[in-house]
C-alpha positions as CSV (number, residue, x, y, z in Angstrom):
1,X,25.7,-79.2,56.8
2,X,29.1,-80.1,57.7
3,X,32.0,-80.6,55.1
4,X,34.9,-82.7,55.1
5,X,37.8,-80.5,56.0
6,X,40.6,-79.8,58.1
7,X,40.7,-77.1,61.0
8,X,41.4,-74.0,59.4
9,X,42.2,-71.2,61.9
10,X,42.4,-67.1,61.9
11,X,45.4,-67.2,63.5
12,X,48.8,-69.2,63.7
13,X,48.6,-69.5,67.5
14,X,46.1,-71.8,67.4
15,X,47.3,-73.9,64.6
16,X,50.0,-74.3,67.2
17,X,47.9,-74.9,70.1
18,X,46.0,-77.8,67.9
19,X,49.1,-79.2,66.9
20,X,50.1,-80.0,70.6
21,X,47.3,-82.1,71.2
22,X,47.5,-81.5,74.9
23,X,44.8,-82.9,77.1
24,X,42.6,-80.6,78.4
25,X,42.8,-79.7,82.8
26,X,39.8,-80.8,84.6
27,X,38.7,-78.8,87.2
28,X,37.6,-79.9,90.6
29,X,34.1,-79.7,91.3
30,X,33.2,-79.1,87.4
31,X,33.0,-82.7,86.2
32,X,29.9,-82.8,85.0
33,X,26.6,-80.9,85.1
34,X,24.5,-80.1,87.8
35,X,22.7,-83.2,89.3
36,X,19.2,-83.8,87.6
37,X,20.1,-82.2,84.4
38,X,21.6,-78.3,83.5
39,X,19.8,-75.2,82.6
40,X,18.2,-76.0,79.7
41,X,15.2,-77.9,81.4
42,X,13.6,-74.6,81.8
43,X,13.1,-73.7,78.1
44,X,10.6,-74.5,76.0
45,X,12.2,-75.1,72.9
46,X,12.2,-78.7,71.7
47,X,16.2,-78.2,70.6
48,X,17.4,-76.9,73.9
49,X,15.2,-79.7,75.7
50,X,16.9,-82.4,73.7
51,X,20.2,-81.2,75.4
52,X,18.8,-80.5,78.9
53,X,20.1,-83.7,79.5
54,X,23.3,-83.6,78.5
55,X,26.3,-84.0,81.0
56,X,27.4,-80.2,79.7
57,X,26.4,-77.6,81.9
58,X,25.0,-75.9,79.2
59,X,23.1,-72.1,79.9
60,X,20.9,-70.5,77.7
61,X,21.9,-67.2,75.8
62,X,21.6,-64.5,78.3
63,X,23.2,-62.1,80.9
64,X,23.8,-64.6,83.3
65,X,26.0,-66.7,80.8
66,X,28.3,-63.8,80.1
67,X,28.5,-62.3,83.4
68,X,29.9,-65.9,84.2
69,X,32.4,-65.9,82.0
70,X,33.5,-62.9,83.1
71,X,33.6,-63.5,86.7
72,X,35.2,-66.8,86.0
73,X,37.6,-65.3,83.2
74,X,36.8,-68.4,81.0
75,X,36.0,-68.4,77.2
76,X,32.5,-69.2,76.0
77,X,31.6,-72.5,73.6
78,X,28.2,-71.3,71.8
79,X,26.8,-74.3,70.0
80,X,23.9,-73.2,67.8
81,X,21.4,-75.8,66.1
82,X,18.2,-76.6,65.7
83,X,15.9,-79.9,66.3
84,X,15.7,-81.0,63.0
85,X,19.2,-80.7,62.3
86,X,20.8,-84.4,61.5
87,X,24.5,-83.2,62.3
88,X,23.2,-81.5,65.2
89,X,21.9,-84.8,66.8
90,X,25.4,-86.6,65.1
91,X,27.4,-84.0,67.3
92,X,25.6,-84.5,70.6
93,X,25.8,-88.2,70.6
94,X,29.0,-87.9,69.9
95,X,30.4,-85.0,71.8
96,X,27.9,-83.6,74.1
97,X,26.9,-87.0,75.7
98,X,30.6,-87.8,75.7
99,X,31.9,-87.8,79.9
100,X,35.4,-86.9,79.1
101,X,34.2,-83.6,76.3
102,X,31.9,-82.7,78.9
103,X,34.2,-82.8,81.5
104,X,36.4,-81.1,79.4
105,X,33.7,-78.5,78.5
106,X,32.6,-77.6,81.9
107,X,36.2,-77.4,83.2
108,X,37.4,-75.0,80.9
109,X,34.4,-73.1,79.1
110,X,31.2,-71.3,79.9
111,X,29.0,-73.5,77.7
112,X,25.8,-71.6,75.8
113,X,23.3,-73.6,73.8
114,X,21.0,-71.7,71.0
115,X,18.2,-72.6,69.1
116,X,18.5,-70.6,65.6
117,X,15.1,-70.5,65.2
118,X,14.3,-69.0,67.9
119,X,17.4,-66.4,67.9
120,X,18.0,-66.0,64.1
121,X,19.8,-62.8,65.2
122,X,22.3,-64.5,67.5
123,X,23.1,-67.5,64.5
124,X,23.2,-64.4,61.9
125,X,26.2,-62.7,63.6
126,X,27.9,-65.8,64.7
127,X,27.5,-67.4,61.3
128,X,29.2,-64.3,59.6
129,X,31.9,-64.8,61.4
130,X,32.1,-68.7,61.1
131,X,31.9,-67.9,57.4
132,X,35.4,-65.7,57.3
133,X,36.8,-68.9,57.4
134,X,34.7,-72.1,56.8
135,X,31.9,-72.9,54.6
136,X,29.5,-72.4,57.5
137,X,26.9,-74.9,58.5
138,X,24.8,-76.4,61.8
139,X,25.7,-77.1,64.1
140,X,27.6,-74.2,64.6
141,X,30.3,-74.4,67.4
142,X,31.7,-71.0,68.0
143,X,34.6,-70.1,70.9
144,X,34.0,-66.4,72.3
145,X,35.6,-63.9,74.5
146,X,33.5,-63.2,77.7
147,X,32.3,-60.4,76.2
148,X,31.1,-62.1,73.2
149,X,33.3,-61.5,70.2
150,X,34.3,-64.5,68.4
151,X,37.9,-65.7,67.5
152,X,37.4,-69.4,66.2
153,X,34.5,-71.5,65.4
154,X,33.8,-74.7,63.1
155,X,30.8,-76.6,62.4
156,X,30.6,-80.7,63.4
157,X,33.5,-82.0,65.4
158,X,33.6,-85.5,66.1
159,X,34.9,-86.6,69.8
160,X,38.0,-87.3,68.7
161,X,40.0,-87.2,64.9
162,X,38.9,-89.3,62.4
163,X,39.5,-88.9,58.5
164,X,38.7,-85.3,57.4
165,X,37.9,-84.2,60.4
166,X,39.9,-83.2,63.8
167,X,38.7,-84.3,67.0
168,X,36.8,-81.9,69.5
169,X,39.1,-83.0,72.0
170,X,42.2,-81.5,70.1
171,X,40.3,-78.6,69.3
172,X,39.3,-77.9,72.9
173,X,43.0,-78.5,73.9
174,X,44.3,-76.0,71.9
175,X,41.8,-73.4,72.5
176,X,42.9,-73.7,76.7
177,X,46.4,-74.1,75.7
178,X,45.9,-70.4,74.0
179,X,43.6,-69.0,76.7
180,X,46.8,-69.6,78.9
181,X,49.5,-68.7,76.9
182,X,48.4,-66.5,73.9
183,X,45.5,-64.1,75.4
184,X,46.8,-61.1,72.9
185,X,46.6,-63.1,69.9
186,X,43.1,-64.4,70.8
187,X,42.1,-60.7,71.4
188,X,43.7,-59.6,68.2
189,X,41.7,-62.5,66.1
190,X,38.7,-61.5,67.8
191,X,38.7,-57.8,67.2
192,X,39.6,-58.8,63.5
193,X,36.7,-61.0,63.1
194,X,34.3,-58.5,64.8
195,X,35.2,-56.1,62.5
196,X,34.7,-58.6,59.7
197,X,30.9,-59.6,60.8
198,X,30.3,-55.8,61.3
199,X,31.4,-55.4,57.8
200,X,29.7,-58.0,56.5
201,X,26.5,-57.1,58.1
202,X,26.5,-53.7,57.6
203,X,26.1,-52.3,61.1
204,X,23.4,-50.2,60.1
205,X,25.4,-47.9,57.6
206,X,24.1,-47.0,54.1
207,X,25.2,-49.2,51.3
208,X,26.1,-47.6,48.1
209,X,23.3,-46.1,46.1
210,X,22.9,-47.1,42.6
211,X,20.1,-46.0,39.5
212,X,17.3,-48.6,39.7
213,X,16.9,-49.1,35.6
214,X,14.3,-50.6,34.3
215,X,16.7,-53.7,33.1
216,X,17.4,-54.9,36.6
217,X,14.7,-57.7,36.0
218,X,15.9,-58.8,33.0
219,X,19.8,-58.8,34.0
220,X,18.3,-60.8,37.8
221,X,17.1,-63.4,35.3
222,X,20.4,-63.6,33.1
223,X,21.8,-64.1,36.5
224,X,19.5,-67.1,37.4
225,X,19.6,-68.7,34.0
226,X,24.1,-68.6,34.4
227,X,23.4,-70.6,37.8
228,X,20.3,-72.6,36.2
229,X,21.3,-76.7,35.6
230,X,19.6,-77.1,32.3
231,X,19.4,-80.8,32.7
232,X,18.0,-81.2,36.4
233,X,17.0,-77.9,37.2
234,X,17.9,-75.6,40.4
235,X,20.6,-73.2,40.6
236,X,24.5,-73.4,41.7
237,X,25.3,-76.7,39.8
238,X,28.9,-76.7,39.5
239,X,30.5,-79.3,37.1
240,X,33.8,-79.2,39.3
241,X,31.5,-79.7,42.6
242,X,29.1,-82.1,41.3
243,X,28.0,-83.4,44.8
244,X,27.2,-80.0,46.2
245,X,23.8,-80.2,47.5
246,X,21.0,-78.8,46.1
247,X,18.4,-76.7,48.0
248,X,14.8,-75.9,46.7
249,X,15.4,-72.0,46.7
250,X,11.4,-71.2,46.0
251,X,12.5,-67.3,46.1
252,X,14.1,-68.0,42.5
253,X,10.9,-69.8,41.5
254,X,8.3,-67.3,42.4
255,X,10.5,-64.7,40.7
256,X,11.0,-66.8,37.7
257,X,7.0,-67.1,37.1
258,X,6.6,-63.1,37.9
259,X,8.9,-62.6,35.2
260,X,7.1,-65.0,32.9
261,X,3.7,-63.6,33.9
262,X,5.0,-60.1,33.2
263,X,6.7,-61.0,29.8
264,X,6.1,-64.6,28.6
265,X,7.7,-63.9,25.5
266,X,11.0,-62.3,26.8
267,X,13.4,-64.7,26.8
268,X,12.7,-68.0,24.4
269,X,15.0,-70.8,24.7
270,X,17.6,-71.8,27.2
271,X,16.8,-68.3,29.6
272,X,13.3,-68.6,29.5
273,X,11.9,-68.1,33.0
274,X,8.9,-70.7,32.8
275,X,10.9,-73.2,31.3
276,X,13.3,-73.0,33.9
277,X,10.8,-73.2,36.5
278,X,9.2,-75.6,35.5
279,X,11.9,-77.8,35.0
280,X,13.0,-77.4,38.2
281,X,9.8,-78.2,40.0
282,X,9.3,-81.4,37.5
283,X,12.7,-82.8,38.6
284,X,12.0,-81.8,42.2
285,X,8.9,-83.4,42.1
286,X,10.1,-86.9,40.9
287,X,12.9,-86.8,42.9
288,X,13.6,-88.3,46.5
289,X,13.4,-84.8,47.6
290,X,9.6,-85.1,47.5
291,X,8.0,-87.4,49.8
292,X,6.5,-89.6,47.4
293,X,4.1,-91.3,49.6
294,X,2.8,-88.5,52.2
295,X,3.4,-85.3,50.4
296,X,5.8,-82.5,51.1
297,X,9.3,-81.6,50.6
298,X,12.6,-82.4,52.4
299,X,14.9,-79.7,53.2
300,X,17.7,-80.4,50.9
301,X,18.9,-83.0,48.3
302,X,22.8,-84.4,48.8
303,X,23.0,-84.9,44.8
304,X,22.5,-83.0,41.6
305,X,19.7,-84.9,40.8
306,X,17.2,-84.8,43.6
307,X,17.3,-88.1,44.1
308,X,19.0,-88.5,48.0
309,X,17.3,-85.8,50.5
310,X,18.5,-84.7,53.3
311,X,15.5,-86.0,55.2
312,X,14.3,-82.8,57.6
313,X,11.0,-81.2,56.5
314,X,11.1,-77.4,57.3
315,X,7.6,-75.4,57.4
316,X,9.1,-72.9,55.7
317,X,10.2,-74.4,52.6
318,X,6.6,-76.4,52.2
319,X,4.7,-73.4,52.7
320,X,6.8,-71.3,49.8
321,X,6.7,-74.4,47.1
322,X,2.8,-74.4,48.1
323,X,2.3,-71.3,46.6
324,X,4.9,-71.4,43.7
325,X,2.9,-74.5,43.0
326,X,-0.2,-72.8,42.9
327,X,1.3,-70.0,40.6
328,X,2.4,-72.4,38.3
329,X,-1.0,-74.4,37.7
330,X,-2.5,-70.4,37.5
331,X,0.1,-69.7,34.4
332,X,-0.5,-73.3,32.7
333,X,-3.5,-74.4,33.5
334,X,-1.8,-77.9,34.3
335,X,-3.7,-79.9,37.0
336,X,0.2,-81.7,37.8
337,X,0.7,-78.3,39.5
338,X,-2.6,-78.3,41.2
339,X,-2.0,-81.7,42.7
340,X,1.1,-81.0,43.6
341,X,0.1,-78.0,45.9
342,X,-3.0,-80.0,47.4
343,X,-0.5,-82.8,48.4
344,X,1.5,-80.4,50.0
345,X,-1.5,-78.8,52.1
346,X,-2.3,-82.3,52.6
347,X,0.5,-83.2,54.2
348,X,0.8,-80.0,56.5
349,X,-2.6,-80.8,57.5
350,X,-1.6,-84.1,58.7
351,X,2.0,-83.7,60.2
352,X,2.8,-79.9,60.8
353,X,-1.0,-78.3,62.0
354,X,-0.8,-78.1,65.9
355,X,-4.4,-78.9,67.8
356,X,-5.1,-75.4,68.0
357,X,-5.0,-74.6,64.2
358,X,-1.0,-73.1,64.2
359,X,1.6,-74.6,62.0
360,X,4.6,-76.5,64.0
361,X,8.1,-75.9,62.8
362,X,9.6,-79.0,61.4
363,X,10.4,-82.9,61.3
364,X,13.3,-84.6,62.2
365,X,15.4,-86.3,59.9
366,X,16.1,-89.7,61.8
367,X,14.2,-91.9,63.9
368,X,16.5,-94.5,66.4
369,X,16.4,-96.5,63.3
370,X,18.9,-93.9,61.9
371,X,18.7,-91.1,59.2
372,X,15.8,-91.5,56.6
373,X,14.5,-94.6,58.1
374,X,10.9,-93.6,58.3
375,X,11.2,-92.8,54.4
376,X,13.2,-95.6,53.0
377,X,12.2,-99.1,51.7
378,X,13.3,-102.5,50.4
379,X,11.6,-104.0,47.3
380,X,10.7,-106.6,49.2
381,X,9.2,-105.0,51.9
382,X,7.0,-103.1,49.4
383,X,5.9,-106.1,47.7
384,X,5.0,-107.6,50.8
385,X,2.8,-104.9,51.9
386,X,1.0,-104.5,48.6
387,X,0.3,-108.1,48.3
388,X,-1.8,-109.2,45.3
389,X,-3.1,-105.7,44.4
390,X,-3.5,-105.9,40.9
391,X,-1.9,-102.3,40.7
392,X,1.2,-103.1,42.7
393,X,3.3,-103.6,39.6
394,X,2.4,-100.3,38.2
395,X,3.4,-98.8,41.4
396,X,6.8,-100.4,41.9
397,X,7.5,-99.7,38.1
398,X,6.9,-95.7,38.5
399,X,8.4,-95.1,41.6
400,X,11.6,-97.1,41.1
401,X,11.5,-99.9,42.7
402,X,11.9,-102.1,39.7
403,X,15.3,-100.5,39.2
404,X,18.8,-101.2,41.0
405,X,18.5,-99.4,44.5
406,X,19.2,-95.5,44.9
407,X,20.8,-96.3,48.5
408,X,23.4,-98.9,49.7
409,X,22.1,-102.0,51.4
410,X,19.6,-103.0,48.7
411,X,17.4,-99.9,49.9
412,X,15.2,-96.9,48.2
413,X,14.3,-93.7,48.4
414,X,11.0,-93.3,46.6
415,X,11.4,-91.4,43.2
416,X,9.9,-91.2,39.9
417,X,12.6,-91.4,37.4
418,X,10.9,-91.2,34.5
419,X,8.0,-88.4,33.7
420,X,4.7,-89.5,34.3
421,X,3.4,-89.2,30.2
422,X,6.3,-91.6,29.4
423,X,5.3,-94.2,32.1
424,X,1.7,-94.2,31.1
425,X,2.2,-94.3,27.0
426,X,4.3,-97.3,28.0
427,X,1.7,-98.9,30.1
428,X,-0.8,-98.1,27.2
429,X,-3.0,-95.4,29.2
430,X,-3.9,-92.1,30.0
431,X,-1.6,-89.9,32.7
432,X,-5.2,-89.5,34.5
433,X,-5.9,-93.6,34.3
434,X,-2.3,-94.3,35.6
435,X,-2.6,-91.4,38.5
436,X,-5.8,-93.4,39.5
437,X,-4.1,-96.9,39.5
438,X,-1.4,-95.6,41.6
439,X,-3.3,-94.2,44.4
440,X,-4.6,-97.8,45.8
441,X,-0.6,-98.8,46.6
442,X,0.3,-95.4,47.7
443,X,-2.5,-95.6,50.7
444,X,-1.5,-99.4,51.6
445,X,2.5,-97.7,51.6
446,X,1.7,-94.9,53.2
447,X,-0.5,-96.4,55.9
448,X,2.1,-99.2,56.7
449,X,4.9,-96.3,57.0
450,X,2.9,-94.6,59.3
451,X,2.7,-97.6,61.7
452,X,6.8,-97.1,61.9
453,X,8.2,-95.1,64.8
454,X,7.9,-91.7,63.1
455,X,10.5,-88.9,63.6
456,X,9.9,-86.2,66.1
457,X,8.3,-83.2,65.4
458,X,9.4,-79.7,66.6
459,X,6.2,-78.0,67.6
460,X,6.9,-74.7,68.3
461,X,4.9,-72.2,66.4
462,X,7.1,-69.2,65.1
463,X,5.3,-66.2,63.8
464,X,7.1,-65.5,60.9
465,X,7.4,-69.1,59.4
466,X,2.9,-69.2,60.5
467,X,2.9,-66.0,58.4
468,X,4.4,-68.0,55.3
469,X,2.0,-70.8,55.5
470,X,-1.1,-68.5,56.1
471,X,0.1,-66.8,52.9
472,X,0.0,-70.1,50.9
473,X,-3.3,-71.6,52.5
474,X,-5.2,-68.0,51.6
475,X,-3.5,-68.4,47.9
476,X,-5.2,-72.1,47.9
477,X,-8.4,-70.9,48.8
478,X,-8.2,-68.1,46.0
479,X,-7.0,-70.2,43.4
480,X,-8.6,-73.4,44.3
481,X,-11.5,-72.2,45.8
482,X,-11.4,-74.7,48.6
483,X,-13.2,-73.9,51.8
484,X,-10.8,-75.8,53.8
485,X,-8.1,-73.7,52.6
486,X,-9.6,-70.5,54.1
487,X,-10.7,-72.0,57.3
488,X,-6.8,-73.3,57.8
489,X,-5.6,-69.9,57.2
490,X,-8.1,-68.3,59.2
491,X,-7.8,-70.2,62.2
492,X,-3.8,-70.1,62.0
493,X,-4.0,-66.1,61.8
494,X,-6.5,-66.1,64.7
495,X,-3.9,-68.3,66.9
496,X,-1.0,-66.0,66.4
497,X,-2.3,-62.6,66.7
498,X,-4.2,-64.0,70.2
499,X,-1.4,-65.7,71.3
500,X,2.0,-64.5,70.3
501,X,1.3,-61.0,71.0
502,X,2.7,-59.2,74.3
503,X,-0.1,-56.9,76.1
504,X,1.1,-53.4,74.2
505,X,0.3,-55.5,71.1
506,X,4.0,-56.5,70.1
507,X,4.6,-59.7,68.2
508,X,6.4,-62.3,70.2
509,X,8.6,-64.8,68.2
510,X,7.9,-68.2,69.5
511,X,4.8,-69.9,71.2
512,X,5.2,-73.9,72.9
513,X,3.5,-75.2,75.7
514,X,1.2,-72.7,76.2
515,X,3.6,-69.3,76.4
516,X,5.1,-67.5,74.1
517,X,8.2,-65.7,74.5
518,X,10.9,-63.5,72.7
519,X,10.3,-60.2,70.8
520,X,9.7,-60.6,67.1
521,X,11.9,-59.8,64.6
522,X,11.4,-58.2,61.3
523,X,10.5,-61.1,59.7
524,X,8.0,-61.8,62.0
525,X,6.4,-58.6,61.4
526,X,6.6,-58.6,57.4
527,X,5.6,-62.5,56.9
528,X,2.7,-62.1,59.0
529,X,1.5,-58.9,57.5
530,X,2.2,-60.7,54.1
531,X,0.2,-63.6,55.3
532,X,-2.7,-61.1,56.6
533,X,-2.6,-59.4,53.5
534,X,-3.2,-62.6,51.3
535,X,-5.9,-63.3,53.5
536,X,-7.7,-60.3,53.0
537,X,-7.6,-60.6,49.5
538,X,-8.8,-64.4,49.2
539,X,-11.5,-63.9,52.0
540,X,-12.2,-60.5,51.8
541,X,-12.5,-59.8,55.7
542,X,-11.8,-56.0,56.2
543,X,-10.6,-57.2,59.8
544,X,-7.8,-58.5,58.3
545,X,-6.7,-55.8,56.2
546,X,-7.0,-53.7,59.4
547,X,-4.9,-56.2,61.5
548,X,-2.0,-56.1,58.6
549,X,-2.1,-52.5,58.8
550,X,-1.4,-52.5,62.7
551,X,1.1,-54.7,62.4
552,X,3.0,-53.2,59.4
553,X,2.4,-49.8,61.4
554,X,4.1,-51.2,64.4
555,X,6.8,-52.8,62.1
556,X,7.7,-49.1,61.0
557,X,7.8,-47.8,64.3
558,X,10.2,-50.4,65.9
559,X,12.3,-51.4,62.6
560,X,12.5,-48.8,59.9
561,X,15.6,-46.9,59.7
562,X,14.5,-43.3,59.4
563,X,18.0,-42.0,58.1
564,X,19.2,-44.4,55.4
565,X,15.7,-46.5,54.7
566,X,14.7,-50.2,54.4
567,X,14.7,-51.9,58.2
568,X,16.8,-53.3,60.7
569,X,16.5,-56.9,61.4
570,X,16.0,-56.2,65.2
571,X,13.5,-53.6,67.0
572,X,15.3,-50.3,67.8
573,X,14.9,-51.6,71.7
574,X,16.2,-55.2,71.0
575,X,19.6,-56.9,72.8
576,X,22.5,-55.4,71.3
577,X,24.5,-57.3,69.5
578,X,28.1,-57.4,67.4
579,X,25.9,-55.7,64.6
580,X,22.5,-54.7,63.7
581,X,21.9,-56.4,60.3
582,X,19.3,-55.3,57.3
583,X,20.2,-58.1,55.0
584,X,18.7,-57.9,51.6
585,X,19.4,-61.4,50.4
586,X,17.2,-64.4,49.8
587,X,18.4,-67.7,51.1
588,X,15.8,-70.4,52.5
589,X,13.7,-67.8,53.5
590,X,13.0,-64.9,51.6
591,X,14.8,-61.4,52.6
592,X,12.4,-59.6,55.5
593,X,13.5,-56.4,53.8
594,X,11.8,-57.5,50.5
595,X,8.8,-59.0,51.9
596,X,8.2,-56.0,53.9
597,X,8.4,-53.4,50.8
598,X,5.8,-55.8,49.3
599,X,3.9,-55.8,51.8
600,X,3.8,-52.3,52.1
601,X,3.0,-51.5,48.3
602,X,0.3,-54.0,48.9
603,X,-0.8,-51.7,51.9
604,X,-1.0,-48.7,49.7
605,X,-3.0,-50.6,46.8
606,X,-5.7,-51.4,49.4
607,X,-5.8,-48.2,51.9
608,X,-4.5,-45.4,49.3
609,X,-2.0,-44.4,52.1
610,X,1.0,-42.6,50.2
611,X,3.4,-43.5,53.2
612,X,3.2,-47.1,52.8
613,X,4.4,-46.5,49.1
614,X,6.9,-43.7,50.1
615,X,8.6,-46.2,52.7
616,X,8.8,-49.0,50.0
617,X,10.3,-46.5,47.9
618,X,12.9,-45.7,50.5
619,X,13.7,-49.4,50.9
620,X,14.3,-50.3,47.4
621,X,16.5,-47.1,47.3
622,X,18.5,-48.6,50.3
623,X,19.4,-51.5,48.5
624,X,20.3,-50.1,45.2
625,X,23.7,-51.0,45.4
626,X,23.2,-54.4,46.2
627,X,20.7,-54.9,43.5
628,X,22.9,-53.1,40.8
629,X,25.8,-55.6,41.9
630,X,24.3,-58.8,41.9
631,X,20.3,-58.8,41.1
632,X,19.9,-62.5,40.8
633,X,20.7,-63.2,44.2
634,X,17.9,-60.7,45.2
635,X,14.9,-62.2,43.3
636,X,12.0,-61.0,46.0
637,X,13.6,-57.3,45.9
638,X,13.4,-57.6,42.1
639,X,9.7,-58.5,42.0
640,X,8.8,-55.4,44.8
641,X,11.2,-53.2,42.5
642,X,8.3,-54.5,39.9
643,X,5.3,-54.1,41.9
644,X,6.7,-50.3,42.7
645,X,6.6,-49.7,39.1
646,X,3.3,-50.9,38.7
647,X,1.7,-48.4,40.8
648,X,-0.1,-45.9,38.8
649,X,1.5,-42.3,39.3
650,X,-0.6,-40.5,41.8
651,X,-3.0,-37.7,40.4
652,X,-2.2,-34.2,39.9
653,X,-2.3,-32.5,43.8
654,X,-1.9,-35.8,45.8
655,X,1.0,-35.9,48.1
656,X,2.6,-38.9,46.5
């Protein structure tokens, strides 16, 4: 997400160049992309195909682009985004469809477009560079030397300057001036940024080792409590920056629920893990971040109160949140969380399941009517659709349509401003009776909404994200005994194992339009192994355990760091980038190293093979320094550490 800011630069040479405001020179014969579109038309990624008709002469990431940049001695403009990214669409409309901007890019640069969901390795490397002098976000706009080293970057730029933003025309002019006149300074900036990237991502070097005391989980809990918003839930609220967005952060919630299950009376009061988790789940479930008609969750909220969402919907969020809601139901018996998981599963079945039974990646935030237009209502529109429905008034009351609008122009994002129990009491009925009363109006509004132009779906199938959804559906069957959930998990697992593997059995990252491509990353293996193990636990099919073990063995062979422990994000024979990372930190996705460690421990429990426990232990040791420094940033690794300690000691004479 872009931040309003002036351009910040890593070197004085670029600041001076930008201030000059020179127009980029045009080169004869390079004023537009080739007739019939650019090279992205050969790709399968919906995000790349979205840019196939831009007048920019885009190339996909690969040797051809770098060879051209070297041969023509031109800098590279690297643009990274994803299909559901709203601001990526804005920059496309404002810049990449602008004839003058396209002419400047084609004349002065070799232009590369990357789908970050297909190439998370490329995204990670250049995001690390961008964050050296910016807050980061997407669209990511990076400028590289012909050998791929970054020297400058930003996120969203308008074509021409406006309040808070430097125009892209000025940025391009400054960089081209410096390319002509200040090349040594650019080389020094690139060398400095490359070193920052390698230090930040580790470049395969071992981190500092530290003891792993039994107090680490409690320290992680205390760290999350410090970041917790006690009024509205969630983490990272800053009173000095109250407009900071809020993300669901399901890895934090899963850890809190696990902590409660292990020690329910450990931290009563404000730091109670169950209270923190349930407060967050309650506020999210009643907020605009949740789709109150269709179920499922948007990617993040733009405010502290979870009220105004950024409207894209991601498979990985909904997979993780469904699993969290199921765990909350198991621990509390509150049927609300059962209903929440069921609502998310219904959304995924309706909107993110492909005809073959796999799971699509995301749904856009916008239609031609604008961002969020599919989800937004006016009071008059809702009243007209509900007509003389006797339950209309109750519904309008519960979802906030009798309050002042929460968006400009008299429009509403549907929320539940008051807890359901309070609403039921005010209406003189039980919570269960109120829930039944709301179903008819909700179904009528949902049916009306589905007649609107729907936001586009990115229907590519990613192995990693499907692994998370397979795990969630498997948990749904284990907890709720709904055969439909088991069938959904089985069908998706069969699809991924059949379609997203090469002839040698190695995983491929992405599938769409009948073809799979790109070698899988650590998260593809770890998340799919996790999903298969959950499926085995739920359905007791021995095939799933064998499939999980086969993939885990391949993961060990291709990704394990035999010297220092843990797993690299890319395989041993993967394309060489500026750095080869081993990231242990949770973000929107759980850390792949942590999920790998948990999967290995599950395999040890299921098979009794000592090597899996040993590798999990080495992974925990590899990241012990990071755990000691900031355990709250690694909740999934903390859970793996707890599970490692749960294992019974090996019997005498056992090589373990």
